[in-house]
Each structure stands twice: as structure tokens, then as C-alpha cells.
Backbone as CSV, one residue per row, in Angstrom:
resi,resn,N_x,N_y,N_z,CA_x,CA_y,CA_z,C_x,C_y,C_z
1,UNK,74.864,112.026,75.551,75.805,111.663,74.939,76.917,112.456,74.097
2,UNK,78.599,112.276,74.049,79.343,113.293,73.873,79.432,113.611,72.503
3,UNK,79.597,114.549,71.803,80.049,114.733,70.737,81.644,114.959,70.617
4,UNK,82.065,114.620,69.023,83.507,114.396,68.877,83.571,115.980,68.302
5,UNK,84.580,116.418,68.880,84.913,118.184,68.146,85.982,118.048,67.099
6,UNK,86.208,118.215,66.023,87.452,118.582,65.386,87.247,119.984,64.886
7,UNK,88.163,120.385,64.858,88.812,121.758,64.282,89.313,121.581,62.901
8,UNK,89.078,122.775,62.028,89.556,123.174,60.841,91.373,122.841,60.818
9,UNK,91.495,122.235,60.220,93.090,121.670,59.602,93.776,122.859,59.131
10,UNK,94.955,123.277,60.212,95.854,124.068,59.465,96.716,123.815,58.818
11,UNK,97.300,122.570,59.395,98.549,121.815,58.961,98.247,120.077,59.119
12,UNK,98.774,119.238,58.413,98.961,118.284,58.923,100.357,117.961,58.497
13,UNK,100.698,117.007,59.939,102.017,115.926,59.334,101.842,114.468,59.527
14,UNK,102.786,113.732,58.712,102.766,112.572,59.230,103.587,112.096,60.193
15,UNK,102.324,111.484,61.295,103.951,110.320,62.391,103.590,109.460,62.207
16,UNK,105.115,109.092,62.751,105.275,108.008,62.982,105.693,107.213,64.112
17,UNK,104.826,106.402,64.299,104.054,105.507,65.799,105.011,104.110,65.699
18,UNK,106.302,104.223,66.479,107.240,102.409,66.603,106.475,102.141,67.818
19,UNK,105.959,100.794,67.233,105.077,99.589,68.004,106.692,99.057,68.919
20,UNK,106.191,97.781,69.575,107.125,96.664,70.002,108.131,96.349,69.174
21,UNK,107.802,95.937,68.093,108.883,95.381,66.996,109.889,96.507,66.255
22,UNK,109.368,97.621,66.492,109.724,98.941,65.751,110.010,99.086,64.266
23,UNK,108.754,98.141,64.332,108.730,98.070,62.380,107.315,98.368,61.907
24,UNK,106.745,99.007,62.332,104.811,99.168,61.994,104.818,100.710,62.998
25,UNK,103.720,101.563,61.883,103.484,102.326,62.131,102.252,102.803,62.010
26,UNK,101.398,103.922,62.379,99.771,104.650,62.226,100.561,106.153,61.891
27,UNK,99.367,106.720,61.394,99.552,107.716,61.080,98.283,108.519,61.434
28,UNK,98.259,109.726,62.239,97.189,110.654,62.760,97.368,112.164,62.769
29,UNK,96.263,112.849,62.292,96.347,113.945,61.880,96.703,114.676,63.336
30,UNK,97.661,116.227,62.913,97.805,116.801,63.531,97.170,118.336,63.639
31,UNK,96.616,118.660,64.437,95.401,119.700,64.706,96.007,121.190,65.387
32,UNK,97.032,122.137,64.988,97.042,122.578,65.580,96.392,123.697,66.697
33,UNK,96.108,123.992,67.732,95.159,124.436,68.900,93.978,123.734,69.181
34,UNK,94.052,122.354,68.677,92.520,121.528,69.011,92.502,121.534,70.494
35,UNK,91.021,120.943,70.420,90.737,121.098,71.985,91.578,120.024,73.108
36,UNK,92.361,119.296,72.210,93.302,118.468,72.825,94.654,117.940,72.375
37,UNK,95.692,117.496,72.521,97.016,117.555,71.944,96.787,116.240,70.963
38,UNK,97.503,116.109,69.850,96.684,115.835,68.688,98.251,114.730,68.194
39,UNK,99.397,115.207,68.266,100.632,115.101,67.955,100.997,113.713,68.870
40,UNK,101.024,112.117,68.125,101.579,111.337,68.855,100.164,110.521,69.237
41,UNK,99.401,110.819,68.484,97.867,110.611,69.298,97.584,109.085,68.954
42,UNK,97.889,107.651,69.857,97.388,106.730,69.121,96.244,106.240,69.457
43,UNK,95.355,106.662,70.408,93.965,106.240,70.584,93.258,107.242,71.802
44,UNK,92.045,107.192,71.660,91.037,107.930,72.605,89.617,107.192,72.714
45,UNK,89.088,107.199,73.901,87.952,106.777,74.136,87.273,107.302,74.815
46,UNK,85.986,108.014,74.254,84.651,108.824,75.250,84.254,107.919,75.394
47,UNK,84.165,106.585,75.437,82.764,105.788,75.867,81.584,106.498,75.847
48,UNK,81.422,106.773,74.699,79.800,107.314,74.303,79.056,106.141,73.958
49,UNK,78.644,105.383,74.801,77.987,104.253,75.108,78.947,102.966,74.173
50,UNK,79.856,102.636,73.402,80.430,102.024,73.134,82.245,102.049,73.764
51,UNK,82.927,100.813,73.468,84.331,100.975,73.482,84.766,101.462,72.358
52,UNK,84.497,101.941,71.227,85.225,102.766,70.068,86.899,103.810,70.558
53,UNK,87.494,103.506,69.541,88.823,104.362,69.563,87.821,105.523,68.538
54,UNK,87.915,107.108,69.341,87.783,108.312,68.380,88.429,108.869,67.062
55,UNK,90.090,108.080,67.388,90.495,108.891,66.329,90.512,108.508,65.124
56,UNK,91.221,108.913,64.148,91.510,108.411,62.930,92.249,107.061,62.927
57,UNK,92.594,106.457,63.454,92.972,105.034,63.932,92.246,103.903,63.670
58,UNK,90.621,104.142,64.578,90.292,103.541,64.988,90.269,101.927,65.192
59,UNK,91.505,101.956,66.822,91.836,100.988,67.235,90.638,100.722,68.664
60,UNK,89.420,100.094,67.914,88.190,99.911,68.904,89.044,98.865,70.266
61,UNK,88.203,99.201,71.178,88.392,98.178,72.355,87.181,97.138,72.313
62,UNK,87.088,95.991,73.210,86.561,95.067,73.459,86.038,95.414,74.726
63,UNK,84.386,95.400,74.939,84.056,95.960,76.553,83.130,94.429,76.810
64,UNK,83.131,94.142,77.989,82.491,92.922,78.543,81.725,93.185,80.016
65,UNK,80.523,93.149,79.601,79.712,93.366,80.856,79.552,94.774,81.700
66,UNK,80.311,95.903,80.751,80.345,96.793,80.768,79.328,97.657,80.364
67,UNK,78.874,98.784,81.669,77.232,99.363,81.426,77.769,101.177,81.505
68,UNK,77.189,101.707,80.170,77.642,103.186,80.089,76.357,104.383,80.552
69,UNK,77.284,104.743,81.902,76.408,105.674,82.435,76.637,107.195,82.584
70,UNK,76.176,107.957,82.983,76.287,109.575,82.864,77.892,109.840,83.748
71,UNK,78.836,110.643,82.746,80.289,111.105,83.082,79.847,112.349,84.188
72,UNK,81.426,113.082,84.270,81.670,114.082,84.803,80.685,115.145,84.209
73,UNK,80.673,115.114,83.458,79.644,116.293,82.619,78.516,116.237,82.677
74,UNK,77.882,115.379,83.358,76.569,115.144,83.229,75.763,114.666,81.822
75,UNK,77.081,113.979,80.854,76.394,113.329,80.180,76.024,111.940,80.167
76,UNK,74.536,111.575,79.400,74.253,109.966,79.871,74.902,109.257,78.742
77,UNK,75.464,108.266,78.823,75.589,107.027,78.336,76.902,107.503,78.115
78,UNK,77.870,108.002,78.754,79.588,108.883,78.229,80.638,108.574,79.081
79,UNK,80.146,107.111,80.610,81.629,107.142,80.835,80.995,105.170,81.347
80,UNK,82.272,104.501,81.343,82.172,102.825,81.453,81.993,102.823,82.483
81,UNK,81.166,101.916,83.008,80.992,101.515,84.547,81.230,100.189,84.787
82,UNK,82.244,99.684,85.685,82.802,98.642,86.211,82.090,97.836,87.333
83,UNK,81.238,96.782,87.359,80.715,96.110,88.763,81.562,95.485,89.098
84,UNK,82.888,95.809,89.368,83.946,94.759,90.356,83.444,93.030,90.107
85,UNK,82.574,92.602,89.660,82.483,91.499,89.382,83.070,90.782,88.329
86,UNK,82.267,91.321,86.836,83.098,90.628,85.440,83.348,91.310,84.453
87,UNK,83.086,92.785,84.534,83.209,93.786,83.466,84.696,94.132,83.634
88,UNK,85.344,94.309,81.994,86.638,94.679,81.642,86.432,94.621,80.503
89,UNK,87.472,95.642,79.490,87.756,95.820,78.451,89.120,95.459,78.080
90,UNK,89.427,94.843,76.822,90.555,94.329,76.176,90.720,95.644,74.863
91,UNK,92.238,96.028,75.208,92.678,96.891,73.962,93.191,96.281,72.976
92,UNK,93.182,96.659,72.143,93.771,95.624,70.374,95.408,95.956,70.513
93,UNK,95.854,95.460,70.072,97.244,95.094,70.301,98.161,96.415,69.894
94,UNK,97.696,97.080,69.148,98.229,98.581,68.776,97.859,99.838,70.029
95,UNK,97.510,99.472,71.077,97.179,100.137,72.294,97.603,99.731,73.394
96,UNK,98.626,99.623,73.766,99.239,98.975,74.905,100.940,99.578,75.405
97,UNK,101.285,99.111,76.628,102.290,99.589,77.092,103.452,98.935,76.075
98,UNK,104.669,100.165,75.863,105.513,99.065,74.616,107.115,99.654,75.044
99,UNK,108.011,98.638,75.156,109.177,99.457,75.555,109.906,100.133,75.219
100,UNK,110.936,100.639,75.990,112.052,101.301,74.678,110.905,102.579,73.898
101,UNK,109.978,103.124,74.538,109.107,104.117,73.834,108.304,105.309,74.913
102,UNK,108.726,106.276,74.725,108.190,107.246,75.552,106.422,106.906,75.135
103,UNK,105.640,107.398,76.649,104.519,107.234,76.166,103.780,107.679,77.202
104,UNK,102.365,108.290,76.830,101.383,109.127,77.905,100.028,108.179,77.886
105,UNK,99.618,108.180,79.110,98.340,107.569,79.035,97.549,108.355,80.430
106,UNK,96.313,108.989,79.768,95.517,109.882,80.345,94.147,109.325,80.565
107,UNK,93.741,109.600,81.488,92.031,108.525,82.142,91.238,109.808,83.335
108,UNK,90.038,109.941,83.105,89.498,110.560,84.320,88.725,108.714,85.410
109,UNK,88.794,108.968,86.368,88.750,107.699,87.355,87.233,108.043,88.378
110,UNK,86.571,107.548,88.784,85.730,107.506,89.701,85.458,106.476,90.678
111,UNK,85.485,106.476,91.993,85.435,104.591,92.484,85.293,105.256,93.872
112,UNK,84.781,104.169,94.726,84.749,104.458,95.938,85.063,103.199,96.861
113,UNK,85.950,102.736,96.162,86.922,101.299,96.475,87.826,101.551,97.517
114,UNK,88.011,101.014,98.741,88.755,101.142,99.838,89.864,99.922,100.103
115,UNK,90.128,99.118,98.347,90.764,97.701,99.001,92.058,98.310,97.486
116,UNK,92.723,97.293,97.396,93.494,96.960,95.989,92.559,96.387,94.833
117,UNK,93.113,97.577,93.872,92.247,97.170,92.522,93.238,97.336,91.770
118,UNK,93.501,96.886,90.871,94.354,96.781,89.178,93.414,97.462,87.973
119,UNK,93.629,98.326,87.436,93.361,99.119,86.869,93.488,98.517,85.272
120,UNK,94.987,99.664,84.967,95.233,98.316,83.419,96.509,97.262,83.877
121,UNK,96.358,96.260,82.750,97.339,95.354,83.403,98.169,94.482,82.038
122,UNK,99.048,94.160,81.562,99.727,93.551,80.632,100.242,93.117,81.019
123,UNK,100.496,91.754,80.347,101.640,90.314,80.569,103.282,90.498,79.435
124,UNK,104.034,90.207,80.108,105.372,90.541,79.442,106.145,89.415,79.844
125,UNK,107.061,88.839,78.904,107.624,87.441,78.938,107.313,86.881,77.803
126,UNK,108.188,85.824,77.531,108.176,84.848,76.419,107.399,83.625,76.472
127,UNK,106.585,83.361,77.614,105.961,82.402,77.472,104.992,82.938,78.466
128,UNK,103.571,82.211,78.653,102.735,82.567,79.501,103.415,82.461,81.207
129,UNK,104.042,81.175,81.328,104.579,81.018,82.464,105.693,82.045,82.862
130,UNK,106.144,82.561,82.167,107.051,83.538,82.266,106.702,84.629,81.935
131,UNK,105.561,85.254,83.202,104.894,86.852,82.550,104.727,87.402,83.518
132,UNK,104.974,89.000,83.636,104.698,90.129,84.650,104.219,90.902,84.638
133,UNK,103.823,91.478,85.508,102.607,92.748,84.900,103.512,93.550,84.571
134,UNK,102.270,94.394,83.868,102.837,95.796,83.317,101.975,96.633,83.294
135,UNK,101.772,97.736,84.385,100.394,98.331,84.418,100.226,99.293,85.723
136,UNK,99.253,99.181,85.812,98.622,100.313,86.959,98.099,99.973,87.958
137,UNK,98.520,99.846,89.416,97.689,98.967,90.273,97.690,100.493,91.858
138,UNK,95.917,100.284,92.123,96.032,101.139,93.323,95.550,100.376,94.519
139,UNK,96.522,100.658,95.455,96.282,99.828,96.836,95.555,100.636,97.914
140,UNK,94.397,100.832,97.703,93.787,101.748,98.628,93.754,101.472,100.270
141,UNK,94.124,100.493,100.240,93.658,99.938,101.876,95.087,99.932,102.837
142,UNK,96.024,98.700,102.065,97.277,98.555,102.811,98.198,99.551,102.471
143,UNK,98.350,100.349,101.608,99.664,101.516,101.237,99.133,103.161,100.958
144,UNK,97.780,102.694,100.499,97.441,104.182,100.546,97.992,104.546,99.195
145,UNK,98.362,103.980,98.013,99.201,104.710,96.962,98.818,104.109,95.551
146,UNK,99.327,104.500,94.838,99.228,104.119,93.365,100.354,103.625,92.608
147,UNK,100.587,102.814,92.066,101.801,102.175,91.648,101.822,102.380,90.157
148,UNK,102.759,103.068,89.308,103.078,102.398,88.045,104.390,101.446,88.103
149,UNK,103.545,100.200,87.558,104.135,98.889,87.607,105.045,98.731,85.866
150,UNK,105.927,98.864,86.365,107.006,98.284,84.640,108.104,97.184,85.096
151,UNK,108.222,96.847,83.841,109.121,95.598,83.877,110.640,96.447,84.221
152,UNK,111.666,95.635,84.922,113.157,96.004,85.284,113.827,94.664,85.073
153,UNK,114.979,94.629,85.385,115.709,93.250,85.291,115.069,91.937,85.984
154,UNK,114.660,92.440,87.352,113.779,91.124,87.868,112.159,91.503,87.676
155,UNK,111.942,92.176,86.380,110.553,91.594,85.762,109.413,92.222,86.390
156,UNK,109.365,92.550,87.536,108.360,93.394,88.223,108.434,94.312,89.404
157,UNK,109.121,95.292,88.894,109.758,96.771,89.760,108.057,97.862,90.040
158,UNK,107.851,98.535,90.840,107.000,99.235,90.457,107.270,100.646,91.484
159,UNK,106.969,101.884,90.880,107.029,103.009,91.266,105.998,103.380,92.065
160,UNK,106.119,103.542,93.294,105.064,103.852,94.509,104.884,105.368,94.604
161,UNK,103.690,105.684,94.672,103.377,106.905,94.229,101.980,107.502,95.920
162,UNK,102.831,107.590,96.731,101.964,107.973,97.963,101.007,109.298,97.766
163,UNK,100.393,108.910,98.793,98.834,109.739,98.475,98.504,110.283,97.401
164,UNK,98.464,109.481,96.367,97.541,110.021,95.065,96.366,109.227,94.403
165,UNK,95.970,108.614,95.622,94.353,107.527,95.086,93.743,108.417,95.010
166,UNK,92.701,108.279,94.274,91.628,108.968,94.168,90.683,109.261,95.005
167,UNK,90.335,110.447,94.991,89.498,111.265,96.058,88.242,109.911,95.862
168,UNK,87.778,109.782,96.860,86.802,108.392,96.552,85.197,109.330,96.575
169,UNK,84.639,108.745,95.518,83.008,109.319,95.016,83.565,110.717,94.399
170,UNK,84.842,110.483,93.605,85.062,112.280,93.380,85.568,111.987,92.193
171,UNK,85.530,112.544,90.917,86.196,112.374,89.673,87.475,112.847,90.045
172,UNK,88.642,112.159,89.274,90.047,112.446,89.099,90.609,112.596,88.194
173,UNK,91.222,113.251,87.509,92.188,113.022,86.782,93.508,112.490,86.939
174,UNK,93.977,111.644,85.430,95.506,111.177,86.066,96.177,111.071,84.630
175,UNK,97.518,111.356,84.925,98.190,111.328,83.685,99.617,110.432,83.582
176,UNK,99.952,109.604,82.979,101.505,108.986,83.317,101.932,108.983,81.931
177,UNK,103.507,110.112,82.523,104.110,110.030,81.217,105.471,109.425,81.692
178,UNK,106.032,108.878,80.504,107.282,107.708,80.499,107.843,108.653,79.216
179,UNK,109.074,108.821,80.144,109.591,109.520,78.596,111.327,108.771,78.831
180,UNK,111.021,108.324,77.259,112.671,107.361,77.399,113.772,108.335,77.101
181,UNK,113.649,109.515,76.880,114.848,110.338,76.399,115.379,110.743,77.292
182,UNK,114.858,110.980,78.308,115.594,111.824,79.826,115.330,110.528,80.818
183,UNK,114.866,109.042,80.574,114.378,108.413,81.272,113.700,108.501,82.881
184,UNK,112.693,109.122,82.316,112.051,109.672,83.614,110.448,108.996,83.360
185,UNK,110.179,109.069,84.640,108.408,108.897,84.829,107.670,109.812,85.812
186,UNK,106.921,110.770,85.004,105.921,111.798,85.881,104.333,111.213,85.977
187,UNK,103.967,111.209,86.880,102.532,111.231,87.134,101.995,112.704,87.796
188,UNK,100.536,112.738,87.129,100.026,114.313,87.326,98.669,114.148,87.905
189,UNK,98.166,114.428,88.790,96.885,114.587,89.487,96.188,115.540,88.796
190,UNK,95.146,115.589,88.641,94.685,116.729,88.345,95.442,118.318,87.615
191,UNK,95.988,117.420,86.525,97.302,118.759,86.097,98.084,119.004,86.698
192,UNK,98.029,118.686,87.631,99.398,118.950,89.046,100.300,117.746,89.274
193,UNK,101.724,117.930,88.895,102.630,117.130,88.860,102.794,116.481,90.301
194,UNK,102.469,115.134,90.335,103.036,114.389,91.765,104.542,113.872,92.095
195,UNK,104.711,113.238,90.882,105.617,112.583,90.938,106.388,112.879,90.147
196,UNK,107.732,112.550,90.082,108.926,112.755,88.901,109.976,111.916,89.798
197,UNK,110.670,110.762,88.868,111.636,110.039,89.443,112.154,109.097,87.737
198,UNK,113.344,108.821,88.202,114.281,108.240,87.020,113.518,106.510,86.790
199,UNK,113.748,105.941,85.961,113.621,104.767,85.812,114.520,103.715,84.656
200,UNK,114.685,102.473,84.819,114.923,101.982,83.831,114.362,101.065,82.876
201,UNK,113.986,101.240,82.126,113.547,101.026,81.003,114.141,99.641,79.827
202,UNK,114.027,98.426,79.490,114.514,97.322,79.111,113.659,96.928,77.435
203,UNK,113.879,96.147,76.787,113.481,95.848,75.837,112.930,94.560,75.837
204,UNK,111.436,94.697,76.569,110.726,93.051,76.901,110.335,92.761,75.698
205,UNK,110.078,91.624,75.984,108.589,90.867,74.836,107.220,91.236,75.834
206,UNK,106.626,91.564,74.383,105.112,91.177,75.433,104.317,90.403,74.703
207,UNK,103.639,89.971,75.604,102.694,88.736,75.596,101.319,88.898,76.492
208,UNK,100.748,89.681,75.942,98.950,89.721,75.576,98.718,91.204,75.816
209,UNK,97.519,91.416,75.544,96.549,93.056,75.275,96.784,93.635,76.744
210,UNK,96.951,94.653,76.459,96.243,95.428,77.489,94.855,95.238,77.873
211,UNK,94.693,95.144,79.016,93.308,95.043,79.886,93.172,95.902,81.152
212,UNK,91.785,96.350,81.113,91.222,97.223,82.047,90.471,97.197,82.806
213,UNK,90.308,96.848,83.918,89.275,96.411,84.987,89.564,95.268,85.699
214,UNK,90.866,94.438,85.530,91.122,93.320,86.275,92.527,93.159,85.747
215,UNK,93.017,92.215,86.379,94.342,91.849,85.884,94.224,90.087,85.440
216,UNK,95.446,90.050,84.837,95.419,88.772,83.768,95.399,87.508,84.847
217,UNK,95.667,87.370,86.316,94.923,86.391,87.205,93.614,86.292,87.788
218,UNK,93.165,87.403,86.674,91.279,88.270,87.464,90.971,87.841,88.979
219,UNK,91.961,88.749,89.058,92.097,89.214,90.564,91.564,90.706,90.556
220,UNK,91.456,91.021,91.842,91.734,92.492,92.280,90.899,93.419,90.814
221,UNK,89.805,93.166,90.910,88.681,93.604,89.906,88.246,95.091,90.344
222,UNK,88.361,95.975,89.453,87.830,97.605,89.276,85.855,97.624,89.615
223,UNK,86.014,98.092,90.617,84.353,98.502,90.867,84.546,100.036,90.902
224,UNK,83.965,101.011,89.627,83.934,102.215,89.785,83.357,102.306,88.300
225,UNK,84.284,104.017,88.219,83.945,104.322,86.716,85.307,104.644,85.660
226,UNK,85.200,104.677,84.473,86.402,105.236,83.646,86.058,106.355,82.677
227,UNK,86.747,106.953,82.276,86.181,107.797,81.411,87.221,108.664,80.012
228,UNK,87.563,109.112,79.169,88.336,109.735,78.101,89.903,109.205,78.581
229,UNK,89.511,108.235,78.139,91.014,107.629,77.728,91.684,107.906,76.876
230,UNK,92.867,108.649,76.749,93.876,109.137,75.723,95.508,108.031,75.811
231,UNK,95.949,108.172,74.869,97.128,107.120,74.921,97.705,107.841,73.970
232,UNK,99.261,108.198,74.175,99.940,108.811,73.212,101.518,107.892,73.192
233,UNK,102.332,108.360,71.848,103.351,107.382,71.677,104.633,108.553,71.595
234,UNK,104.415,109.744,72.959,104.806,110.438,73.290,105.146,110.835,74.596
235,UNK,106.120,111.725,75.064,105.708,112.510,76.642,105.041,113.543,76.019
236,UNK,104.092,114.001,77.468,103.228,115.175,76.820,104.122,116.054,77.884
237,UNK,103.770,117.402,77.460,104.213,118.272,78.368,103.477,119.085,79.340
238,UNK,103.946,119.632,80.327,102.524,120.621,81.226,101.647,121.046,80.249
239,UNK,101.772,121.859,79.685,100.902,122.630,78.543,99.736,121.642,78.237
240,UNK,100.075,120.694,77.787,99.863,119.643,76.845,98.603,119.060,77.898
241,UNK,99.555,118.434,78.882,98.313,117.746,80.154,97.384,118.590,80.644
242,UNK,97.498,120.267,80.777,96.833,121.016,81.133,95.472,121.206,79.819
243,UNK,96.178,120.842,78.739,94.934,121.177,77.711,93.790,119.577,78.163
244,UNK,94.051,118.563,78.290,93.552,117.224,78.502,92.458,117.446,79.735
245,UNK,93.338,117.939,80.794,92.458,118.726,81.904,91.340,119.097,81.928
246,UNK,91.430,120.264,81.052,90.258,120.899,80.673,89.193,120.284,79.562
247,UNK,89.642,119.514,78.919,88.889,118.779,77.261,87.758,118.631,77.807
248,UNK,86.326,118.636,77.941,85.193,118.694,78.330,84.499,117.896,76.842
249,UNK,84.497,117.045,76.243,83.450,116.830,75.887,81.932,117.118,75.762
250,UNK,80.853,117.471,74.598,80.172,117.634,75.141,78.909,116.368,74.767
């Protein structure tokens, strides 16, 4: 079981997090020189035998048929195991990809899959019939790449990142950074930047919660392990991403 570490506060800032309608906010304590970046932190999930948010926001997720097993550091019951059949996690509406807002998503993954699997999925569009995917897809078989799929003018564009699929049966750290101020998307693998490119964001309508382990069509289910998910409402820089990579809950 991992323990949550908090350093004494040396100062505190009030953070305002813009959600999809840009009219709601939350607050999060900022810890100077803490064990992981805290500014802009929306939620983080250590999966200590549950899917609870360990931040002060308490944006707890709902787990379905998830088993908690050993994590990369040897801690028991501290990583979410997906069976590839009926296991998935649903996040609350406060924790999801949002339009026109900088975002960072960090997580650890371990899998032996050699086919396509959809990790994170979210629907956008005004109705269920007018919906498109917004999330993260890995196609280890046909293309051998990972995609961050985000809405554009045709509703379903993808950014393909070649040769960055997780090493099979080994823990791999992924970070996705969307910076709306400079319209740039970046992806880091094990704290190394492997992709940087321009993207075009638009103010789409969100139609559904963010889910992990399957898509909204209930296909391409994930089998493997996920751990230590961090979601931010800002674009983290290189030093902050390195800190996340080195963060080791005990």
C-alpha cells in the first residue's frame, strides 16, 4: 500500500480551474518543492486498493471489476489491473479533457497486448448520435503507434506517435501535454519528449464522462495495469514532468 506524502506548506496560492463552460472552479494547495507538481493539479489516483482521488478536491472515480495488484515499486494492492473483459474506470465530470484549456495527463502503464486497445475515451457532440471520440488509443498491431485523438473540424482527428507503444510487460511512463497558449501537443515517454507538434483546438460540447479501459462502443478493451494517474489544468514543463517520472509513492 502506497502512502501519500505531503510536505509542510511554505506558501499557498488559490488556483482557478476553468471547466467546460468556463464558469466553475476548484482550489488546490500549491506545495513549493513538493514530491510532485501541485500547481494546476485537478486530481491524482494512486490506486491504493481503490479509485479515490488523493488530492484535496476528492474527485473520486468509480471502478468496475478492477483488481488492485502490485505496482512498479513492489507495493501490494497499489495498481489497477484491467482484465480485458469487463473492467473499466469512470471519472467524475470534473476530471476530463476540456476544450480550449491546457491539460497534462500523466500515467504509468504495463501491458502485454499486441493489438489495439483504447485507454482513455470521452464523447463529444450535442447528442449521442452526434458524438466522436476524444482520448488515447494504442494500436500495437496494425500501426505500432499511440494516438492522442482530439476533436477538430471533422470531429475526430488523431495525432499519431510512431514507435512509442509501451514496452511489453514493462512499466512505462506516459505524459500528454496540450498547451493552448502556443497550440502545441507534446508527448513524453519515460520523461523524454518523443513528439511535439501543432494542433487546432475548438470549443466542442462534452457529451459523457472520461472512461479508462474501454471506449464508449465497448470495444478495444484494455488488459494490463495502470497506476499513478495525474491530471492538471496546465501544461507542465520538462522539469515538472521529470519530477512526476521520479515520483515513487511508498
